[in-house]
Each structure stands twice: as C-alpha cells, then as structure tokens.
C-alpha positions as CSV (number, residue, x, y, z in Angstrom):
1,M,-7.4,-31.9,13.4
2,P,-8.0,-29.4,16.1
3,S,-5.2,-27.3,17.5
4,P,-3.5,-28.2,20.8
5,A,-4.4,-26.3,24.0
6,R,-3.1,-22.8,24.4
7,A,-2.7,-20.4,27.3
8,A,-5.6,-18.1,27.7
9,P,-4.7,-14.5,26.8
10,R,-5.7,-11.5,28.9
11,A,-9.1,-10.2,27.7
12,L,-7.9,-6.6,27.2
13,L,-5.0,-7.9,25.1
14,V,-7.4,-9.9,22.9
15,V,-9.4,-6.6,22.2
16,V,-6.2,-4.7,21.5
17,A,-4.9,-7.5,19.2
18,Y,-8.2,-7.3,17.3
19,L,-7.9,-3.5,17.0
20,G,-4.4,-3.9,15.8
21,F,-5.5,-6.2,13.0
22,V,-8.2,-3.7,12.0
23,S,-5.7,-0.9,11.6
24,L,-3.1,-3.2,9.9
25,A,-5.4,-3.7,6.9
26,L,-6.2,0.0,6.2
27,P,-3.1,1.3,4.4
28,D,-2.5,-1.4,1.8
29,V,-6.1,-1.9,0.7
30,A,-6.7,1.8,0.3
31,H,-4.2,1.8,-2.6
32,G,-6.7,-0.2,-4.6
33,V,-9.2,2.6,-4.6
34,S,-6.8,5.5,-4.7
35,W,-4.6,4.1,-7.5
36,P,-6.5,5.4,-10.5
37,F,-6.4,8.9,-9.0
38,V,-2.8,8.7,-7.9
39,R,-1.9,7.4,-11.4
40,E,-3.6,10.3,-13.0
41,A,-2.0,12.8,-10.6
42,F,1.5,11.6,-11.4
43,A,0.9,10.4,-15.0
44,L,1.9,6.8,-14.4
45,P,1.2,3.5,-16.2
46,Q,-0.9,0.8,-14.7
47,S,2.2,-1.2,-13.7
48,G,3.2,1.7,-11.4
49,L,1.1,0.1,-8.6
50,G,3.6,-2.7,-8.6
51,L,6.4,-0.2,-7.6
52,I,4.3,0.9,-4.6
53,M,3.7,-2.6,-3.5
54,A,7.3,-3.6,-4.1
55,G,8.5,-0.8,-1.9
56,T,6.1,-1.8,0.8
57,A,7.1,-5.5,0.5
58,A,10.8,-4.7,0.8
59,G,10.3,-3.1,4.2
60,F,7.7,-5.7,5.3
61,F,10.0,-8.6,4.4
62,V,12.9,-7.2,6.4
63,S,11.0,-6.5,9.6
64,S,8.9,-9.8,9.5
65,F,12.0,-11.9,8.7
66,F,13.7,-10.6,11.8
67,A,10.6,-10.4,13.9
68,G,11.8,-12.9,16.4
69,R,14.9,-10.9,17.2
70,L,12.9,-7.6,17.3
71,L,10.5,-9.2,19.8
72,E,13.3,-10.3,22.0
73,A,14.9,-6.9,21.8
74,F,11.9,-4.6,22.4
75,G,9.0,-6.8,23.7
76,V,5.6,-7.1,22.1
77,G,4.1,-3.9,23.4
78,R,6.9,-1.5,22.5
79,L,7.5,-3.1,19.1
80,L,3.8,-2.8,18.2
81,A,3.7,0.8,19.4
82,G,6.8,1.9,17.6
83,S,5.9,0.1,14.4
84,T,2.4,1.6,14.3
85,G,3.8,5.0,14.9
86,L,6.2,4.5,12.0
87,V,3.3,3.5,9.7
88,A,1.4,6.7,10.7
89,A,4.4,8.9,9.9
90,A,4.9,7.2,6.5
91,L,1.2,7.7,5.7
92,V,1.6,11.4,6.4
93,G,4.5,11.4,3.9
94,I,2.3,9.8,1.3
95,A,-0.6,12.2,1.9
96,V,1.6,15.3,1.3
97,A,3.8,13.8,-1.4
98,P,4.4,16.4,-4.1
99,S,5.7,13.8,-6.5
100,F,5.7,10.1,-7.1
101,P,9.3,9.5,-6.0
102,V,8.4,11.0,-2.6
103,F,5.2,8.8,-2.5
104,L,7.3,5.8,-3.4
105,A,10.0,6.6,-0.8
106,A,7.4,6.3,2.0
107,A,6.2,2.9,1.0
108,P,9.1,0.9,2.5
109,L,8.5,2.6,5.9
110,V,4.9,1.5,5.8
111,G,6.2,-2.0,5.1
112,L,8.7,-1.9,7.9
113,G,6.0,-1.0,10.4
114,S,3.4,-3.3,9.1
115,G,5.7,-6.4,9.0
116,A,6.6,-6.0,12.6
117,I,2.9,-5.5,13.6
118,D,1.8,-8.5,11.6
119,S,4.5,-10.9,12.8
120,G,4.3,-9.7,16.5
121,L,0.5,-10.2,16.7
122,N,0.6,-13.5,14.8
123,A,3.4,-15.0,17.0
124,Y,1.5,-14.0,20.1
125,A,-1.9,-15.3,18.8
126,A,-0.6,-18.6,17.3
127,A,0.6,-19.6,20.7
128,R,-2.3,-18.4,22.8
129,F,-5.5,-18.2,20.6
130,S,-7.8,-21.1,19.8
131,A,-8.8,-21.8,16.2
132,R,-12.0,-19.8,16.8
133,H,-10.2,-16.7,18.1
134,M,-7.5,-17.0,15.5
135,T,-10.2,-16.8,12.8
136,W,-11.9,-13.9,14.5
137,L,-8.5,-12.1,14.9
138,H,-8.1,-12.3,11.1
139,A,-11.7,-11.3,10.7
140,A,-10.7,-8.1,12.3
141,F,-8.2,-7.7,9.5
142,G,-11.1,-8.3,7.1
143,F,-13.1,-5.6,8.8
144,G,-10.3,-3.2,8.5
145,A,-9.8,-4.2,4.9
146,A,-13.5,-3.6,4.2
147,C,-13.3,-0.2,5.8
148,G,-10.3,0.9,3.8
149,P,-12.0,1.0,0.4
150,F,-15.1,2.7,1.8
151,L,-13.0,5.2,3.7
152,M,-11.0,6.1,0.6
153,T,-14.1,6.1,-1.6
154,G,-15.7,8.5,0.9
155,A,-12.7,10.8,0.8
156,L,-12.8,10.8,-3.0
157,V,-16.6,11.4,-3.3
158,V,-17.0,13.9,-0.4
159,G,-13.6,15.5,-0.2
160,G,-12.5,15.0,-3.8
161,S,-9.0,14.0,-2.7
162,W,-7.1,10.7,-2.2
163,R,-4.7,12.7,0.1
164,L,-7.6,13.2,2.6
165,G,-8.0,9.4,2.7
166,Y,-4.4,8.7,3.6
167,S,-4.4,11.5,6.2
168,T,-7.4,9.9,7.9
169,I,-5.8,6.5,8.0
170,A,-2.7,8.1,9.5
171,L,-4.7,9.6,12.3
172,I,-6.2,6.1,13.0
173,M,-2.7,4.6,13.2
174,V,-1.6,7.3,15.6
175,A,-4.5,6.4,17.9
176,M,-3.6,2.7,17.6
177,A,0.1,3.4,18.5
178,L,-1.1,5.2,21.7
179,V,-3.2,2.1,22.6
180,F,-0.2,-0.2,22.1
181,L,2.0,2.1,24.1
182,S,-0.4,2.4,27.0
183,T,-0.7,-1.4,27.3
184,R,3.0,-2.3,26.8
185,G,3.2,-3.4,30.5
186,L,0.4,-6.0,30.0
187,W,2.1,-7.4,26.8
188,R,5.4,-7.7,28.8
189,A,3.7,-9.5,31.7
190,D,1.7,-11.8,29.4
191,A,4.7,-12.7,27.3
192,G,6.3,-14.2,30.5
193,R,3.4,-16.6,31.2
194,P,3.9,-20.2,30.3
195,I,2.2,-21.7,27.2
196,A,-0.1,-24.6,27.9
197,A,1.2,-28.1,27.5
198,G,0.6,-29.9,24.3
199,D,2.1,-27.3,21.9
200,G,4.5,-29.8,20.3
201,P,3.6,-32.2,17.6
202,S,3.4,-35.1,20.0
203,G,2.0,-33.1,23.0
204,E,5.2,-32.5,25.0
205,S,5.6,-29.2,26.9
206,A,9.4,-29.5,27.0
207,A,11.5,-26.8,25.3
208,P,13.6,-28.5,22.7
209,A,16.8,-27.0,21.3
210,R,16.0,-24.0,19.1
211,P,16.4,-24.8,15.4
212,T,18.5,-22.6,13.1
213,T,17.0,-20.5,10.4
214,R,18.6,-22.7,7.8
215,A,17.2,-25.9,9.3
216,A,13.7,-24.3,9.4
217,L,13.9,-23.3,5.7
218,A,15.0,-26.8,4.8
219,H,11.9,-28.4,6.3
220,P,9.5,-29.6,3.5
221,V,6.4,-28.6,5.4
222,V,7.8,-25.1,6.0
223,R,8.5,-24.7,2.3
224,L,5.0,-25.9,1.3
225,Q,3.4,-23.4,3.8
226,I,5.7,-20.6,2.6
227,A,4.4,-21.2,-1.0
228,M,0.8,-21.3,0.1
229,F,1.0,-18.1,2.1
230,C,2.7,-16.4,-0.8
231,I,0.1,-17.4,-3.3
232,Y,-2.9,-17.0,-1.0
233,V,-2.1,-13.4,-0.1
234,G,-1.3,-12.9,-3.8
235,V,-4.9,-13.9,-4.6
236,E,-6.3,-11.7,-1.8
237,Y,-4.3,-8.6,-2.7
238,G,-4.3,-9.3,-6.5
239,A,-8.1,-9.4,-6.5
240,G,-8.7,-6.8,-3.8
241,L,-6.4,-4.1,-5.2
242,W,-7.5,-4.5,-8.8
243,I,-11.3,-5.0,-8.4
244,F,-11.9,-1.2,-8.4
245,T,-9.8,-0.6,-11.5
246,V,-11.0,-3.6,-13.4
247,L,-14.6,-2.7,-12.8
248,S,-14.4,1.1,-13.3
249,E,-11.8,1.4,-16.1
250,G,-12.1,-2.1,-17.6
251,R,-15.8,-2.8,-17.4
252,G,-17.2,0.7,-17.3
253,L,-18.9,0.7,-13.9
254,S,-19.3,3.9,-11.9
255,V,-16.8,5.0,-9.3
256,E,-19.4,4.4,-6.6
257,L,-20.4,0.9,-7.7
258,A,-16.8,-0.1,-8.3
259,G,-15.7,1.2,-4.9
260,T,-18.7,-0.6,-3.2
261,M,-17.7,-3.9,-4.8
262,A,-14.1,-3.5,-3.6
263,G,-15.5,-2.9,-0.1
264,L,-17.8,-5.8,-0.4
265,F,-14.9,-8.1,-1.4
266,W,-13.1,-7.2,1.8
267,G,-16.4,-7.1,3.7
268,G,-17.0,-10.7,2.6
269,L,-13.6,-11.6,4.0
270,F,-14.7,-10.1,7.4
271,V,-18.2,-11.7,7.4
272,G,-16.7,-15.1,6.4
273,R,-14.2,-15.0,9.1
274,V,-16.8,-14.2,11.7
275,G,-18.9,-17.0,10.5
276,F,-16.1,-19.6,10.2
277,G,-15.0,-18.6,13.7
278,L,-18.3,-19.9,15.1
279,V,-17.6,-23.3,13.6
280,A,-13.8,-23.5,13.3
281,D,-13.3,-25.7,16.4
282,R,-15.9,-28.1,15.2
283,L,-14.8,-28.2,11.5
284,G,-11.1,-28.3,12.2
285,E,-8.5,-26.3,10.4
286,D,-7.8,-28.6,7.5
287,R,-11.5,-29.0,6.6
288,S,-12.0,-25.3,6.8
289,V,-9.1,-24.6,4.4
290,R,-10.5,-27.1,1.9
291,L,-14.0,-25.5,2.0
292,G,-12.5,-22.1,1.6
293,L,-10.4,-23.1,-1.4
294,A,-13.4,-24.7,-3.1
295,G,-15.4,-21.5,-2.7
296,M,-12.5,-19.4,-3.9
297,A,-12.3,-21.4,-7.1
298,L,-16.0,-20.8,-7.7
299,G,-15.8,-17.1,-7.0
300,A,-12.7,-16.5,-9.0
301,G,-14.2,-18.4,-11.9
302,A,-17.3,-16.3,-11.8
303,F,-15.3,-13.0,-11.6
304,A,-13.2,-14.1,-14.6
305,L,-15.8,-15.8,-16.9
306,A,-19.3,-14.8,-16.0
307,P,-21.3,-11.7,-17.1
308,T,-21.5,-8.6,-14.9
309,P,-24.3,-9.6,-12.4
310,I,-22.9,-13.1,-11.7
311,G,-19.4,-11.8,-11.9
312,L,-20.1,-9.2,-9.2
313,A,-21.6,-12.0,-7.0
314,G,-18.4,-14.0,-7.7
315,I,-16.4,-11.1,-6.2
316,V,-18.4,-11.3,-2.9
317,L,-18.1,-15.2,-2.9
318,L,-14.4,-14.9,-3.4
319,G,-14.0,-12.6,-0.4
320,L,-16.2,-14.9,1.7
321,A,-14.4,-18.0,0.8
322,C,-10.9,-16.5,1.4
323,A,-12.0,-16.2,5.1
324,P,-10.6,-19.4,6.7
325,V,-7.5,-20.0,4.7
326,Y,-4.9,-17.7,6.2
327,P,-5.9,-17.9,9.9
328,M,-6.4,-21.7,9.7
329,L,-3.0,-22.3,8.1
330,M,-1.4,-20.0,10.7
331,S,-3.3,-21.7,13.5
332,R,-2.1,-25.2,12.4
333,T,1.6,-24.2,12.2
334,P,2.5,-25.0,15.9
335,A,0.8,-28.4,15.7
336,R,2.4,-29.3,12.4
337,L,5.9,-28.1,13.3
338,G,6.3,-27.8,17.0
339,E,6.6,-24.6,19.0
340,A,10.3,-23.9,18.4
341,L,10.2,-24.5,14.7
342,A,6.9,-22.6,14.4
343,A,8.5,-19.4,15.7
344,H,10.7,-19.4,12.6
345,A,8.0,-20.6,10.3
346,I,5.5,-17.9,11.2
347,G,8.0,-15.2,10.4
348,F,8.8,-16.9,7.1
349,Q,5.1,-17.3,6.3
350,V,4.4,-13.6,7.0
351,S,7.3,-12.6,4.9
352,A,6.1,-14.9,2.1
353,A,2.6,-13.5,2.4
354,M,3.8,-10.0,1.8
355,L,5.9,-11.1,-1.1
356,G,2.8,-12.5,-2.6
357,G,1.0,-9.3,-1.8
358,V,3.4,-7.4,-4.0
359,I,4.2,-9.9,-6.8
360,F,0.7,-10.6,-7.8
361,P,-0.6,-7.0,-7.9
362,A,2.5,-6.1,-9.8
363,L,1.9,-9.0,-12.2
364,G,-1.7,-7.8,-12.6
365,G,-0.4,-4.4,-13.6
366,L,2.0,-5.9,-16.2
367,L,-0.8,-8.1,-17.6
368,A,-3.2,-5.0,-17.7
369,D,-0.6,-3.0,-19.7
370,A,0.2,-5.9,-22.0
371,I,-3.1,-7.6,-22.6
372,G,-5.8,-5.5,-20.9
373,L,-7.5,-5.3,-17.5
374,D,-9.7,-8.4,-18.1
375,A,-6.5,-10.5,-17.8
376,V,-6.4,-9.8,-14.1
377,P,-9.3,-12.0,-13.1
378,F,-7.8,-14.9,-15.0
379,M,-4.6,-14.4,-13.1
380,V,-6.6,-14.7,-9.9
381,L,-8.3,-17.9,-11.1
382,A,-5.1,-19.6,-12.1
383,S,-3.5,-18.7,-8.7
384,V,-6.5,-20.2,-6.8
385,L,-6.1,-23.5,-8.7
386,A,-2.4,-23.5,-7.8
387,L,-3.4,-23.1,-4.2
388,V,-5.7,-26.1,-4.3
389,A,-2.9,-28.3,-5.7
390,L,-0.4,-27.1,-3.0
391,N,-2.9,-27.8,-0.2
392,V,-3.4,-31.4,-1.5
393,A,0.4,-31.8,-1.3
394,L,0.6,-30.2,2.2
395,E,-2.2,-32.5,3.7
396,R,-0.5,-35.6,2.2
397,R,2.8,-34.6,3.7
398,T,1.3,-34.0,7.2
399,A,-1.4,-36.7,7.3
C-alpha cells in the first residue's frame, strides 16, 4: 500500500537531510573496526563493547524519546546544529581519552546528539518524503555506515591509530554542524508549511486532538512496530559491529579483508537502499519489507552456517537485504497510525531502534565470552527469524 501524499520539501533541505544521515552513521559503525584495538589498549574483555553501546543508547534514548518537545523548543535547524556539534565534541573526547572510563563517559554525549539528529530528520522526512525519497534518505545512512569502517580501517593501516579515525569523524561532524546552522532559517520556514492532505489513515487533513504518550504506547500497532525497530536495528548493529572481530579474531582473516567485509556489509545496505528507492513506489512498503526480510534470512543463514566463501557472500547479501526494512516501516507509520499518533510513534521507534542497537551487540559480546565468537552469527540468524514472525503479525493487524 503506497504512502499518502506529502508536501514537497525544499531541494536544498533534501540534500542537507541526506548529508545529515551520512554523518549520523559514522560514529557508531566505526566502533566495530576500532574495538579490537581499543580493547587491547585498555585491556578489556569482549563484552566491554556492550558498555560503550549502553552508554550511547542511554543518551540516544533520552533525546529521541523527548524529540517532539525538543523540536518545539528549538526548531529543526537549531536542534540539528547543536546536536551535531555535541557529537563532534564527544568524539574529540573519545579520540584523546587516556583511559577507558574517559572513553566511556563520552559515549552518552554521542548518544544524546545522535538521538536528536535521528528523530528530527525522521520526523521531518516521514511527513514530507515519498517512499522513494525515504528509502534514499536511509541509503545515505548506509553510505555513511559503509564509509565508517573504511575510514577507521584506513586510519589503522595508514596512521596506525584508532584515535586518528575518531578525530577525522569529529572533523566531519563539525562541518555538518556548520551546514545545519547555516540552513536553520530554511528549516524554520519549511516547518511552517502545511502537510498535504491525506496524511491520516482515512485521508482527512483535519488536525485531531493530540494523543497522550500513554495512549500512543498502548496502541497495539505502535507496540508491534517498537518491537520490530528494536530487533531490526539489533540485527543491523549486531552484525555490523561484530563482523570485523568475528572474521579477524574468530575465523583468522586478515585485518584488511575483515575490514573490507565490514565495509561491504554497510556498503550493501547503501546499494540496496539506492536500488529499492528506484522501485519502492511501485512495490509498496509492505512488499518491500517482506522481500528484505526473506533476503536477510538467507544472508544471515549463510553467515552462520556456510563455509568462508559463501559465508562472506552471505554478509553482503545480509547488508543488501536489510535495505528496505527500516525506511519502509518508518514511511508507513503515518498511514498506519495517523499524523498525530505517528509523531509519538516515530520517537518511540527511534528510541527502540537504539535500544536494539545496544542490546544485541552487548549480547553478542556476552555470547562471545561465554561460547565463542562463532555464536554471534547464530544470534543474528535467530533475530532475523523473530523479525519475520513479527512482520506477519503486524501485517495481519493492519490489513
């Protein structure tokens, strides 16, 4: 079922939104490549990665949960500029951290900034972007996520330091903060434009009474989507952050090949979203999600069960197949719930997504310590199968 009509966003803001999603992906995915070297520098167990992600998630959860209030208080442009500057400052702290507690203390600041960026851009885009542009917006995230491992791998190979990688990402975030700051007037003007009619579930353009947070959380469709976003991002980050370590330390591949495969996973996400964007309006959101989940199951199965050449191909397929799931579920939210309820739901979904992004990598670390690194791909496979079951329930509920 295609999305309802949306107001056309300004062309410059579309470009800036895309750049924002590129930069948003860089800090978290870089942890997946830097982790073995950070762990060695501070003498940490594998499960220590979960502490970093937990700190990030705590900040992310707070800012994304209250994103609606923050947007009302500051406006889109100023919120994005300030949040991106906060991420840049936190990354500088990580880059110069003399000890793991200092490194860990900066993680919630990265999360606070990232949560506000993610929620602000998604709330804007869900109301104004078509299914095609929504997919391409999240393709920009995939592009940034693909660049992150390559950037960190380059810093390790050429500069011999994970600190150089974080410093470089911090500079990119400073540049992005300046872009958001310079366009804050455009965001403010565009936010005041009316949304096209048809955003409600039955096509009305009237503004209903705003639902409470409690009422939104009680809605069964909201709960199903919260669970799906949590598990989906858990799969994305659980795989993406552990691929390098599983392949290099668990399966004996070289640093260069393991880093390349981590980059190809995120690169597959980018390429898949570009490709799905070309056909998203024709396929529809629901069919795109079903196709993506089927491919994820095949890719995760190959990563977990197949020998190295096929297993490596499975990693790329997993990244490709992840492509439509997040943006299409996000794009369908206003149509499934109505504009007023969707404003709450999107914040909850982004918060749940970040929780999944910390719970599943942390669980992977615990499994790696208790059983071995090869347990991580099986965790990913089981999570994908759970996603398939949840999507069946969601489509039945909203049929």
